[in-house]
Every structure is written in structure tokens, then in C-alpha cells.
PDB file as gemmi writes it, atoms N, CA and C in Angstrom:
CRYST1    1.000    1.000    1.000  90.00  90.00  90.00 P 1                      
ATOM      1  N   MET A   1      20.830  77.710-118.067  1.00  0.00           N  
ATOM      2  CA  MET A   1      20.764  76.989-119.434  1.00  0.00           C  
ATOM      3  C   MET A   1      19.443  78.259-119.849  1.00  0.00           C  
ATOM      4  N   SER A   2      19.958  78.833-121.225  1.00  0.00           N  
ATOM      5  CA  SER A   2      18.978  79.608-122.483  1.00  0.00           C  
ATOM      6  C   SER A   2      18.495  79.422-122.857  1.00  0.00           C  
ATOM      7  N   ILE A   3      17.113  78.994-123.291  1.00  0.00           N  
ATOM      8  CA  ILE A   3      16.151  78.851-123.996  1.00  0.00           C  
ATOM      9  C   ILE A   3      16.440  78.479-125.663  1.00  0.00           C  
ATOM     10  N   THR A   4      17.429  78.867-125.489  1.00  0.00           N  
ATOM     11  CA  THR A   4      17.780  77.898-126.800  1.00  0.00           C  
ATOM     12  C   THR A   4      18.466  76.638-127.467  1.00  0.00           C  
ATOM     13  N   GLU A   5      19.050  76.385-125.504  1.00  0.00           N  
ATOM     14  CA  GLU A   5      19.905  75.634-125.510  1.00  0.00           C  
ATOM     15  C   GLU A   5      19.439  74.406-125.469  1.00  0.00           C  
ATOM     16  N   ARG A   6      17.412  74.842-124.722  1.00  0.00           N  
ATOM     17  CA  ARG A   6      16.318  73.939-124.075  1.00  0.00           C  
ATOM     18  C   ARG A   6      15.825  73.858-125.539  1.00  0.00           C  
ATOM     19  N   VAL A   7      15.459  74.561-126.742  1.00  0.00           N  
ATOM     20  CA  VAL A   7      15.066  73.890-127.892  1.00  0.00           C  
ATOM     21  C   VAL A   7      15.445  72.713-128.822  1.00  0.00           C  
ATOM     22  N   SER A   8      16.554  73.881-129.212  1.00  0.00           N  
ATOM     23  CA  SER A   8      17.541  72.979-130.128  1.00  0.00           C  
ATOM     24  C   SER A   8      18.896  72.156-129.475  1.00  0.00           C  
ATOM     25  N   PRO A   9      18.662  70.674-129.124  1.00  0.00           N  
ATOM     26  CA  PRO A   9      19.600  70.405-128.460  1.00  0.00           C  
ATOM     27  C   PRO A   9      20.453  69.578-129.534  1.00  0.00           C  
ATOM     28  N   GLU A  10      22.079  69.795-128.600  1.00  0.00           N  
ATOM     29  CA  GLU A  10      22.790  69.321-129.176  1.00  0.00           C  
ATOM     30  C   GLU A  10      22.746  68.217-129.613  1.00  0.00           C  
ATOM     31  N   PRO A  11      23.555  67.506-130.673  1.00  0.00           N  
ATOM     32  CA  PRO A  11      23.558  66.678-131.587  1.00  0.00           C  
ATOM     33  C   PRO A  11      23.599  65.158-130.632  1.00  0.00           C  
ATOM     34  N   PRO A  12      23.399  63.904-129.839  1.00  0.00           N  
ATOM     35  CA  PRO A  12      24.122  63.170-128.697  1.00  0.00           C  
ATOM     36  C   PRO A  12      25.326  62.733-129.239  1.00  0.00           C  
ATOM     37  N   GLN A  13      25.970  62.436-128.176  1.00  0.00           N  
ATOM     38  CA  GLN A  13      27.275  62.418-128.197  1.00  0.00           C  
ATOM     39  C   GLN A  13      27.105  60.712-128.464  1.00  0.00           C  
ATOM     40  N   VAL A  14      27.586  60.056-129.862  1.00  0.00           N  
ATOM     41  CA  VAL A  14      27.756  58.460-129.572  1.00  0.00           C  
ATOM     42  C   VAL A  14      29.088  58.592-130.722  1.00  0.00           C  
ATOM     43  N   GLU A  15      29.020  56.743-130.356  1.00  0.00           N  
ATOM     44  CA  GLU A  15      31.117  56.066-131.267  1.00  0.00           C  
ATOM     45  C   GLU A  15      30.803  57.130-132.467  1.00  0.00           C  
ATOM     46  N   GLU A  16      32.542  57.297-132.773  1.00  0.00           N  
ATOM     47  CA  GLU A  16      32.465  57.568-134.306  1.00  0.00           C  
ATOM     48  C   GLU A  16      32.452  55.795-135.200  1.00  0.00           C  
ATOM     49  N   ASP A  17      32.311  54.955-134.730  1.00  0.00           N  
ATOM     50  CA  ASP A  17      32.178  53.380-135.837  1.00  0.00           C  
ATOM     51  C   ASP A  17      30.492  53.218-135.797  1.00  0.00           C  
ATOM     52  N   VAL A  18      29.439  53.870-135.331  1.00  0.00           N  
ATOM     53  CA  VAL A  18      27.865  53.533-135.358  1.00  0.00           C  
ATOM     54  C   VAL A  18      28.286  52.577-136.734  1.00  0.00           C  
ATOM     55  N   ALA A  19      27.543  51.635-136.825  1.00  0.00           N  
ATOM     56  CA  ALA A  19      27.334  50.645-137.801  1.00  0.00           C  
ATOM     57  C   ALA A  19      25.772  50.430-137.652  1.00  0.00           C  
ATOM     58  N   LEU A  20      25.185  51.621-138.763  1.00  0.00           N  
ATOM     59  CA  LEU A  20      23.981  50.741-139.074  1.00  0.00           C  
ATOM     60  C   LEU A  20      23.593  50.046-140.603  1.00  0.00           C  
ATOM     61  N   SER A  21      22.439  49.543-140.081  1.00  0.00           N  
ATOM     62  CA  SER A  21      22.821  48.858-141.601  1.00  0.00           C  
ATOM     63  C   SER A  21      21.820  49.831-142.403  1.00  0.00           C  
ATOM     64  N   ARG A  22      22.258  49.291-143.813  1.00  0.00           N  
ATOM     65  CA  ARG A  22      21.171  50.104-144.895  1.00  0.00           C  
ATOM     66  C   ARG A  22      20.148  50.643-144.815  1.00  0.00           C  
ATOM     67  N   ARG A  23      19.142  49.794-144.348  1.00  0.00           N  
ATOM     68  CA  ARG A  23      18.057  49.563-144.537  1.00  0.00           C  
ATOM     69  C   ARG A  23      17.797  50.588-142.927  1.00  0.00           C  
ATOM     70  N   GLU A  24      18.957  50.625-141.697  1.00  0.00           N  
ATOM     71  CA  GLU A  24      18.698  51.258-141.127  1.00  0.00           C  
ATOM     72  C   GLU A  24      18.742  52.960-142.045  1.00  0.00           C  
ATOM     73  N   LEU A  25      19.471  52.989-142.742  1.00  0.00           N  
ATOM     74  CA  LEU A  25      20.446  54.372-142.671  1.00  0.00           C  
ATOM     75  C   LEU A  25      18.229  54.607-143.743  1.00  0.00           C  
ATOM     76  N   VAL A  26      18.070  54.397-144.746  1.00  0.00           N  
ATOM     77  CA  VAL A  26      17.262  54.693-144.870  1.00  0.00           C  
ATOM     78  C   VAL A  26      15.858  54.955-144.404  1.00  0.00           C  
ATOM     79  N   VAL A  27      15.803  54.327-143.134  1.00  0.00           N  
ATOM     80  CA  VAL A  27      14.150  54.452-142.680  1.00  0.00           C  
ATOM     81  C   VAL A  27      15.214  55.905-141.120  1.00  0.00           C  
ATOM     82  N   LEU A  28      16.577  56.141-141.725  1.00  0.00           N  
ATOM     83  CA  LEU A  28      16.744  57.438-140.652  1.00  0.00           C  
ATOM     84  C   LEU A  28      16.840  58.372-141.387  1.00  0.00           C  
ATOM     85  N   ALA A  29      17.326  57.906-142.359  1.00  0.00           N  
ATOM     86  CA  ALA A  29      17.304  59.516-143.394  1.00  0.00           C  
ATOM     87  C   ALA A  29      15.532  60.197-143.730  1.00  0.00           C  
ATOM     88  N   ASN A  30      14.514  58.840-144.052  1.00  0.00           N  
ATOM     89  CA  ASN A  30      13.296  59.348-144.055  1.00  0.00           C  
ATOM     90  C   ASN A  30      12.270  60.133-142.985  1.00  0.00           C  
ATOM     91  N   LEU A  31      12.850  59.728-141.727  1.00  0.00           N  
ATOM     92  CA  LEU A  31      12.855  60.585-139.984  1.00  0.00           C  
ATOM     93  C   LEU A  31      12.598  61.670-140.320  1.00  0.00           C  
ATOM     94  N   SER A  32      11.506  61.945-139.808  1.00  0.00           N  
ATOM     95  CA  SER A  32      11.192  63.794-139.427  1.00  0.00           C  
ATOM     96  C   SER A  32      10.356  64.346-138.431  1.00  0.00           C  
ATOM     97  N   GLU A  33      11.185  65.120-138.154  1.00  0.00           N  
ATOM     98  CA  GLU A  33       9.969  65.132-135.879  1.00  0.00           C  
ATOM     99  C   GLU A  33       8.697  65.076-136.656  1.00  0.00           C  
ATOM    100  N   ASP A  34       8.154  65.686-138.129  1.00  0.00           N  
ATOM    101  CA  ASP A  34       6.668  65.808-138.021  1.00  0.00           C  
ATOM    102  C   ASP A  34       6.118  64.754-138.250  1.00  0.00           C  
ATOM    103  N   ALA A  35       6.721  63.475-139.144  1.00  0.00           N  
ATOM    104  CA  ALA A  35       6.757  62.555-140.025  1.00  0.00           C  
ATOM    105  C   ALA A  35       5.933  61.022-139.366  1.00  0.00           C  
ATOM    106  N   THR A  36       4.749  61.053-139.054  1.00  0.00           N  
ATOM    107  CA  THR A  36       4.194  59.226-138.395  1.00  0.00           C  
ATOM    108  C   THR A  36       5.171  58.296-139.031  1.00  0.00           C  
ATOM    109  N   LEU A  37       4.540  57.317-138.147  1.00  0.00           N  
ATOM    110  CA  LEU A  37       5.117  56.052-138.781  1.00  0.00           C  
ATOM    111  C   LEU A  37       4.639  55.469-139.589  1.00  0.00           C  
ATOM    112  N   GLU A  38       3.428  55.210-140.077  1.00  0.00           N  
ATOM    113  CA  GLU A  38       2.547  55.464-141.093  1.00  0.00           C  
ATOM    114  C   GLU A  38       2.594  56.208-142.122  1.00  0.00           C  
ATOM    115  N   GLN A  39       3.562  57.294-142.280  1.00  0.00           N  
ATOM    116  CA  GLN A  39       3.777  58.122-143.164  1.00  0.00           C  
ATOM    117  C   GLN A  39       4.953  57.494-144.143  1.00  0.00           C  
ATOM    118  N   VAL A  40       6.257  56.930-142.769  1.00  0.00           N  
ATOM    119  CA  VAL A  40       7.285  56.660-143.373  1.00  0.00           C  
ATOM    120  C   VAL A  40       7.136  54.716-143.760  1.00  0.00           C  
ATOM    121  N   ALA A  41       6.691  54.446-143.293  1.00  0.00           N  
ATOM    122  CA  ALA A  41       6.279  53.279-143.570  1.00  0.00           C  
ATOM    123  C   ALA A  41       5.538  52.718-144.939  1.00  0.00           C  
ATOM    124  N   ALA A  42       4.603  53.992-145.039  1.00  0.00           N  
ATOM    125  CA  ALA A  42       4.583  53.925-146.450  1.00  0.00           C  
ATOM    126  C   ALA A  42       5.794  54.431-147.729  1.00  0.00           C  
ATOM    127  N   ARG A  43       6.339  55.536-147.470  1.00  0.00           N  
ATOM    128  CA  ARG A  43       7.011  55.721-148.321  1.00  0.00           C  
ATOM    129  C   ARG A  43       7.921  54.880-148.327  1.00  0.00           C  
ATOM    130  N   LEU A  44       8.500  54.136-147.438  1.00  0.00           N  
ATOM    131  CA  LEU A  44       9.248  52.768-147.897  1.00  0.00           C  
ATOM    132  C   LEU A  44       8.462  51.386-147.950  1.00  0.00           C  
ATOM    133  N   PHE A  45       7.529  51.414-148.592  1.00  0.00           N  
ATOM    134  CA  PHE A  45       6.591  50.148-148.552  1.00  0.00           C  
ATOM    135  C   PHE A  45       6.614  48.819-147.945  1.00  0.00           C  
ATOM    136  N   VAL A  46       6.653  49.342-146.034  1.00  0.00           N  
ATOM    137  CA  VAL A  46       6.811  48.585-144.926  1.00  0.00           C  
ATOM    138  C   VAL A  46       5.653  48.671-144.232  1.00  0.00           C  
ATOM    139  N   THR A  47       5.616  47.821-143.420  1.00  0.00           N  
ATOM    140  CA  THR A  47       4.558  48.052-142.418  1.00  0.00           C  
ATOM    141  C   THR A  47       5.369  48.536-140.933  1.00  0.00           C  
ATOM    142  N   ARG A  48       3.594  49.570-140.070  1.00  0.00           N  
ATOM    143  CA  ARG A  48       4.249  50.067-139.138  1.00  0.00           C  
ATOM    144  C   ARG A  48       5.131  49.668-138.516  1.00  0.00           C  
ATOM    145  N   ASN A  49       4.702  48.388-138.154  1.00  0.00           N  
ATOM    146  CA  ASN A  49       5.493  47.842-136.956  1.00  0.00           C  
ATOM    147  C   ASN A  49       7.436  47.645-137.733  1.00  0.00           C  
ATOM    148  N   THR A  50       7.527  46.881-138.968  1.00  0.00           N  
ATOM    149  CA  THR A  50       8.858  47.214-139.057  1.00  0.00           C  
ATOM    150  C   THR A  50       9.748  48.508-138.796  1.00  0.00           C  
ATOM    151  N   VAL A  51       8.413  49.156-139.159  1.00  0.00           N  
ATOM    152  CA  VAL A  51       9.795  50.762-139.002  1.00  0.00           C  
ATOM    153  C   VAL A  51      10.013  50.841-137.623  1.00  0.00           C  
ATOM    154  N   LYS A  52       8.696  51.102-136.879  1.00  0.00           N  
ATOM    155  CA  LYS A  52       8.850  50.773-134.980  1.00  0.00           C  
ATOM    156  C   LYS A  52      10.023  49.682-134.637  1.00  0.00           C  
ATOM    157  N   SER A  53      10.396  48.377-135.215  1.00  0.00           N  
ATOM    158  CA  SER A  53      11.780  47.644-134.741  1.00  0.00           C  
ATOM    159  C   SER A  53      13.140  48.535-135.667  1.00  0.00           C  
ATOM    160  N   GLN A  54      12.979  49.128-136.629  1.00  0.00           N  
ATOM    161  CA  GLN A  54      14.103  49.418-137.269  1.00  0.00           C  
ATOM    162  C   GLN A  54      14.905  50.592-135.850  1.00  0.00           C  
ATOM    163  N   LEU A  55      13.476  51.197-135.788  1.00  0.00           N  
ATOM    164  CA  LEU A  55      13.635  52.968-135.255  1.00  0.00           C  
ATOM    165  C   LEU A  55      14.661  52.146-133.749  1.00  0.00           C  
ATOM    166  N   ARG A  56      13.491  51.130-133.514  1.00  0.00           N  
ATOM    167  CA  ARG A  56      13.911  50.299-131.652  1.00  0.00           C  
ATOM    168  C   ARG A  56      15.665  50.340-131.569  1.00  0.00           C  
ATOM    169  N   SER A  57      15.532  49.654-133.487  1.00  0.00           N  
ATOM    170  CA  SER A  57      17.469  48.871-133.643  1.00  0.00           C  
ATOM    171  C   SER A  57      18.309  50.595-133.554  1.00  0.00           C  
ATOM    172  N   ILE A  58      18.297  51.229-134.883  1.00  0.00           N  
ATOM    173  CA  ILE A  58      18.727  52.920-134.490  1.00  0.00           C  
ATOM    174  C   ILE A  58      18.957  53.262-133.017  1.00  0.00           C  
ATOM    175  N   TYR A  59      17.633  53.352-132.200  1.00  0.00           N  
ATOM    176  CA  TYR A  59      18.120  54.371-131.490  1.00  0.00           C  
ATOM    177  C   TYR A  59      19.427  53.552-130.419  1.00  0.00           C  
ATOM    178  N   ARG A  60      18.605  52.237-129.982  1.00  0.00           N  
ATOM    179  CA  ARG A  60      19.739  51.530-128.951  1.00  0.00           C  
ATOM    180  C   ARG A  60      21.452  51.826-130.070  1.00  0.00           C  
ATOM    181  N   LYS A  61      21.319  51.189-130.859  1.00  0.00           N  
ATOM    182  CA  LYS A  61      22.557  51.627-131.416  1.00  0.00           C  
ATOM    183  C   LYS A  61      23.276  53.229-131.538  1.00  0.00           C  
ATOM    184  N   LEU A  62      22.949  54.462-131.985  1.00  0.00           N  
ATOM    185  CA  LEU A  62      22.506  55.796-132.229  1.00  0.00           C  
ATOM    186  C   LEU A  62      23.427  55.850-130.356  1.00  0.00           C  
ATOM    187  N   GLY A  63      22.840  55.448-129.095  1.00  0.00           N  
ATOM    188  CA  GLY A  63      22.538  55.620-127.721  1.00  0.00           C  
ATOM    189  C   GLY A  63      21.643  56.538-127.446  1.00  0.00           C  
ATOM    190  N   VAL A  64      20.420  56.797-128.326  1.00  0.00           N  
ATOM    191  CA  VAL A  64      19.550  57.606-127.879  1.00  0.00           C  
ATOM    192  C   VAL A  64      18.337  57.197-127.557  1.00  0.00           C  
ATOM    193  N   SER A  65      17.001  57.803-127.537  1.00  0.00           N  
ATOM    194  CA  SER A  65      16.064  57.440-126.935  1.00  0.00           C  
ATOM    195  C   SER A  65      14.615  58.954-127.056  1.00  0.00           C  
ATOM    196  N   THR A  66      15.264  59.080-127.824  1.00  0.00           N  
ATOM    197  CA  THR A  66      14.198  60.111-128.203  1.00  0.00           C  
ATOM    198  C   THR A  66      14.112  60.509-130.345  1.00  0.00           C  
ATOM    199  N   ARG A  67      12.619  60.613-130.733  1.00  0.00           N  
ATOM    200  CA  ARG A  67      13.019  60.639-132.471  1.00  0.00           C  
ATOM    201  C   ARG A  67      13.648  62.391-132.531  1.00  0.00           C  
ATOM    202  N   SER A  68      13.753  63.216-131.978  1.00  0.00           N  
ATOM    203  CA  SER A  68      14.739  64.022-132.046  1.00  0.00           C  
ATOM    204  C   SER A  68      16.019  64.332-131.964  1.00  0.00           C  
ATOM    205  N   GLU A  69      16.422  63.401-130.847  1.00  0.00           N  
ATOM    206  CA  GLU A  69      18.056  63.575-130.591  1.00  0.00           C  
ATOM    207  C   GLU A  69      18.324  62.510-132.015  1.00  0.00           C  
ATOM    208  N   ALA A  70      17.446  61.564-132.627  1.00  0.00           N  
ATOM    209  CA  ALA A  70      17.843  60.545-133.908  1.00  0.00           C  
ATOM    210  C   ALA A  70      18.018  62.081-135.043  1.00  0.00           C  
ATOM    211  N   VAL A  71      16.849  62.280-134.949  1.00  0.00           N  
ATOM    212  CA  VAL A  71      17.008  63.126-136.043  1.00  0.00           C  
ATOM    213  C   VAL A  71      18.168  64.586-135.959  1.00  0.00           C  
ATOM    214  N   ALA A  72      18.626  64.892-134.850  1.00  0.00           N  
ATOM    215  CA  ALA A  72      19.762  65.589-134.510  1.00  0.00           C  
ATOM    216  C   ALA A  72      21.570  64.133-134.849  1.00  0.00           C  
ATOM    217  N   TRP A  73      21.035  63.874-134.761  1.00  0.00           N  
ATOM    218  CA  TRP A  73      22.566  63.041-134.752  1.00  0.00           C  
ATOM    219  C   TRP A  73      22.337  62.834-136.544  1.00  0.00           C  
ATOM    220  N   ALA A  74      21.460  62.454-137.124  1.00  0.00           N  
ATOM    221  CA  ALA A  74      21.522  62.245-138.330  1.00  0.00           C  
ATOM    222  C   ALA A  74      21.337  63.240-139.574  1.00  0.00           C  
ATOM    223  N   ARG A  75      20.971  63.967-139.512  1.00  0.00           N  
ATOM    224  CA  ARG A  75      21.463  66.162-139.653  1.00  0.00           C  
ATOM    225  C   ARG A  75      22.777  66.322-139.817  1.00  0.00           C  
ATOM    226  N   ALA A  76      23.231  65.567-138.063  1.00  0.00           N  
ATOM    227  CA  ALA A  76      24.613  65.739-138.467  1.00  0.00           C  
ATOM    228  C   ALA A  76      25.923  66.092-138.875  1.00  0.00           C  
ATOM    229  N   ASN A  77      25.834  64.052-138.647  1.00  0.00           N  
ATOM    230  CA  ASN A  77      26.513  62.831-139.904  1.00  0.00           C  
ATOM    231  C   ASN A  77      25.694  62.549-140.848  1.00  0.00           C  
ATOM    232  N   GLY A  78      25.290  63.809-141.665  1.00  0.00           N  
ATOM    233  CA  GLY A  78      24.647  63.637-143.106  1.00  0.00           C  
ATOM    234  C   GLY A  78      24.702  62.591-143.953  1.00  0.00           C  
ATOM    235  N   VAL A  79      23.400  61.812-143.020  1.00  0.00           N  
ATOM    236  CA  VAL A  79      22.739  60.917-143.323  1.00  0.00           C  
ATOM    237  C   VAL A  79      21.274  61.684-143.476  1.00  0.00           C  
ATOM    238  N   SER A  80      20.583  62.687-143.091  1.00  0.00           N  
ATOM    239  CA  SER A  80      18.934  62.969-143.646  1.00  0.00           C  
ATOM    240  C   SER A  80      19.692  64.209-144.026  1.00  0.00           C  
ATOM    241  N   ASP A  81      18.978  65.135-144.739  1.00  0.00           N  
ATOM    242  CA  ASP A  81      18.928  66.596-145.373  1.00  0.00           C  
ATOM    243  C   ASP A  81      18.038  67.462-145.402  1.00  0.00           C  
ATOM    244  N   ARG A  82      16.704  66.984-144.372  1.00  0.00           N  
ATOM    245  CA  ARG A  82      15.289  67.416-143.599  1.00  0.00           C  
ATOM    246  C   ARG A  82      15.309  67.906-142.632  1.00  0.00           C  
TER     247      ARG A  82                                                      
END                                                                             
């Protein structure tokens, strides 16, 4: 495995028909690797716990376990342009 493969992981393989709610898509679109949960919550005018709960649901639906995997999925699927 080369260093490039370790540094920039491929988007996770998930089912084509992932059904994220409208709000989950908004949270995912505002997620970036350097944003804290508090920053995302402030942008969306919700609490940190609301964002945390929505992220757990997003991770479960996408079949991922890290923020970087979720961000990679969002970029690969046109959800996020960050």
C-alpha cells in the first residue's frame, strides 16, 4: 500500500440507494474534516447533541465509522463541495 492510498482513502462502498433525510443531507453537506460539532451546530442553529445524533444516523446509513469516510462519501456523491 502506498502512502497516497493511506492518506486519501477511497470513498466507502455503500449501497446505491442510501436514504438520508433532508436534514441529514444538510448536516453532511456542512461537515468538514476541520469543523467541530459545535461549529456545525452553530451554522445550523441547533445543539451539538442534535448534530451528534444526526451524524450517528448518517454513519449507520452510509455504513461508515469515521468523519473522513462520511466526508469522502459526500464528495464522491455530490453532497458536499468543501
